[in-house]
ZADO-1210 file (C-alpha; in nm, 4 decimals, padded with zeros to 6 digits):
<atoms>
<atom x="00.0000" y="00.0000" z="00.0000" code="MET" pos="1"/>
<atom x="00.1159" y="00.3533" z="-00.0680" code="THR" pos="2"/>
<atom x="00.0404" y="00.6597" z="00.1410" code="TRP" pos="3"/>
<atom x="-00.2205" y="00.8906" z="-00.0097" code="ARG" pos="4"/>
<atom x="-00.4761" y="01.1514" z="00.0888" code="TRP" pos="5"/>
<atom x="-00.8435" y="01.1806" z="00.0088" code="GLU" pos="6"/>
<atom x="-01.1470" y="01.3903" z="00.0895" code="TYR" pos="7"/>
<atom x="-01.3868" y="01.2376" z="00.3436" code="ASP" pos="8"/>
<atom x="-01.6697" y="01.1806" z="00.2714" code="PRO" pos="9"/>
<atom x="-01.6073" y="01.3169" z="-00.0803" code="ASP" pos="10"/>
<atom x="-01.4664" y="01.6151" z="-00.2685" code="GLU" pos="11"/>
<atom x="-01.8002" y="01.7870" z="-00.3268" code="GLU" pos="12"/>
<atom x="-01.8898" y="01.7735" z="00.0417" code="HIS" pos="13"/>
<atom x="-01.5523" y="01.9012" z="00.1620" code="VAL" pos="14"/>
<atom x="-01.4502" y="02.1642" z="-00.0967" code="VAL" pos="15"/>
<atom x="-01.7584" y="02.2093" z="-00.3130" code="GLY" pos="16"/>
<atom x="-01.8002" y="02.5815" z="-00.3830" code="GLY" pos="17"/>
<atom x="-01.4577" y="02.6782" z="-00.2487" code="ALA" pos="18"/>
<atom x="-01.2430" y="02.9070" z="-00.4629" code="PRO" pos="19"/>
<atom x="-01.0117" y="02.7097" z="-00.6955" code="PRO" pos="20"/>
<atom x="-00.7035" y="02.8827" z="-00.5514" code="ALA" pos="21"/>
<atom x="-00.7951" y="02.7607" z="-00.2036" code="LEU" pos="22"/>
<atom x="-00.8569" y="02.4065" z="-00.3277" code="VAL" pos="23"/>
<atom x="-00.5103" y="02.4087" z="-00.4863" code="ALA" pos="24"/>
<atom x="-00.3545" y="02.5189" z="-00.1555" code="GLU" pos="25"/>
<atom x="-00.5482" y="02.2520" z="00.0358" code="VAL" pos="26"/>
<atom x="-00.4288" y="01.9803" z="-00.2018" code="GLU" pos="27"/>
<atom x="-00.0710" y="02.1074" z="-00.1789" code="LYS" pos="28"/>
<atom x="-00.0903" y="02.0948" z="00.2032" code="LYS" pos="29"/>
<atom x="-00.2458" y="01.7462" z="00.1882" code="ALA" pos="30"/>
<atom x="00.0525" y="01.6295" z="-00.0194" code="ASP" pos="31"/>
<atom x="00.2867" y="01.7684" z="00.2501" code="GLU" pos="32"/>
<atom x="00.0905" y="01.5921" z="00.5240" code="LEU" pos="33"/>
<atom x="00.1167" y="01.2633" z="00.3351" code="VAL" pos="34"/>
<atom x="00.4942" y="01.2986" z="00.3057" code="ARG" pos="35"/>
<atom x="00.5220" y="01.3697" z="00.6786" code="ALA" pos="36"/>
<atom x="00.2942" y="01.0804" z="00.7771" code="ALA" pos="37"/>
<atom x="00.4771" y="00.8333" z="00.5534" code="SER" pos="38"/>
<atom x="00.8075" y="00.9308" z="00.7158" code="ALA" pos="39"/>
<atom x="00.6662" y="00.9101" z="01.0691" code="PHE" pos="40"/>
<atom x="00.4708" y="00.5842" z="01.0247" code="TYR" pos="41"/>
<atom x="00.7154" y="00.3732" z="00.8244" code="LEU" pos="42"/>
<atom x="00.4954" y="00.0627" z="00.8493" code="ASP" pos="43"/>
<atom x="00.1506" y="00.2175" z="00.8498" code="GLY" pos="44"/>
<atom x="-00.0395" y="-00.1016" z="00.7736" code="THR" pos="45"/>
<atom x="00.1237" y="-00.2673" z="01.0742" code="GLY" pos="46"/>
<atom x="00.0344" y="00.0168" z="01.3120" code="TYR" pos="47"/>
<atom x="-00.1784" y="-00.1161" z="01.5996" code="ARG" pos="48"/>
<atom x="-00.1875" y="00.1711" z="01.8455" code="GLU" pos="49"/>
<atom x="-00.4583" y="00.4333" z="01.8852" code="GLN" pos="50"/>
<atom x="-00.4882" y="00.6600" z="01.5830" code="ASP" pos="51"/>
<atom x="-00.3305" y="01.0033" z="01.6275" code="PRO" pos="52"/>
<atom x="-00.5513" y="01.3011" z="01.7002" code="LYS" pos="53"/>
<atom x="-00.6725" y="01.4988" z="01.4031" code="GLY" pos="54"/>
<atom x="-00.5188" y="01.8286" z="01.3170" code="GLY" pos="55"/>
<atom x="-00.5736" y="02.1699" z="01.1683" code="VAL" pos="56"/>
<atom x="-00.3493" y="02.3052" z="00.8957" code="ALA" pos="57"/>
<atom x="-00.3545" y="02.6653" z="00.7820" code="HIS" pos="58"/>
<atom x="-00.3294" y="02.7520" z="00.4142" code="VAL" pos="59"/>
<atom x="-00.3483" y="03.0887" z="00.2386" code="PRO" pos="60"/>
<atom x="-00.7144" y="03.1892" z="00.2474" code="GLY" pos="61"/>
<atom x="-00.8352" y="02.9353" z="00.5009" code="GLY" pos="62"/>
<atom x="-00.7623" y="02.6156" z="00.6873" code="PHE" pos="63"/>
<atom x="-00.8387" y="02.2450" z="00.6796" code="LEU" pos="64"/>
<atom x="-00.9161" y="01.9777" z="00.9345" code="ASN" pos="65"/>
<atom x="-00.7573" y="01.6402" z="00.8730" code="TYR" pos="66"/>
<atom x="-00.7119" y="01.2969" z="01.0277" code="GLN" pos="67"/>
<atom x="-00.4203" y="01.0577" z="00.9773" code="VAL" pos="68"/>
<atom x="-00.5119" y="00.6876" z="00.9822" code="ILE" pos="69"/>
<atom x="-00.1836" y="00.4947" z="00.9703" code="PRO" pos="70"/>
<atom x="-00.3472" y="00.1521" z="00.9141" code="ARG" pos="71"/>
<atom x="-00.5079" y="00.2898" z="00.5977" code="HIS" pos="72"/>
<atom x="-00.1892" y="00.4791" z="00.5070" code="GLU" pos="73"/>
<atom x="-00.4143" y="00.7740" z="00.4367" code="CYS" pos="74"/>
<atom x="-00.4598" y="01.1358" z="00.5387" code="VAL" pos="75"/>
<atom x="-00.8283" y="01.2255" z="00.5293" code="TYR" pos="76"/>
<atom x="-00.9223" y="01.5875" z="00.4616" code="VAL" pos="77"/>
<atom x="-01.2447" y="01.6265" z="00.6594" code="LEU" pos="78"/>
<atom x="-01.3335" y="01.9945" z="00.6380" code="GLN" pos="79"/>
<atom x="-01.2130" y="02.3051" z="00.4592" code="VAL" pos="80"/>
<atom x="-01.2955" y="02.6550" z="00.5763" code="THR" pos="81"/>
<atom x="-01.2204" y="02.9566" z="00.3613" code="TYR" pos="82"/>
<atom x="-01.2043" y="03.3083" z="00.4921" code="LEU" pos="83"/>
</atoms>
């Protein structure tokens, strides 16, 4: 399995109606979060401890809430707020 990110529950629910520039920044930040998670959880599928707490990441024009699930080797973008 390879680390990835995805919108949860789906793209329309999370970023539907957001300005395209903000969506681009969110996706760029999600890529960074994936790189960090893959370095921190080297064997994500073998991870058996409690999942880490979710987080908030600031991007130009807004912020996003995310959750890292090591067993899925995935960063889930749960909510995007634009200012």
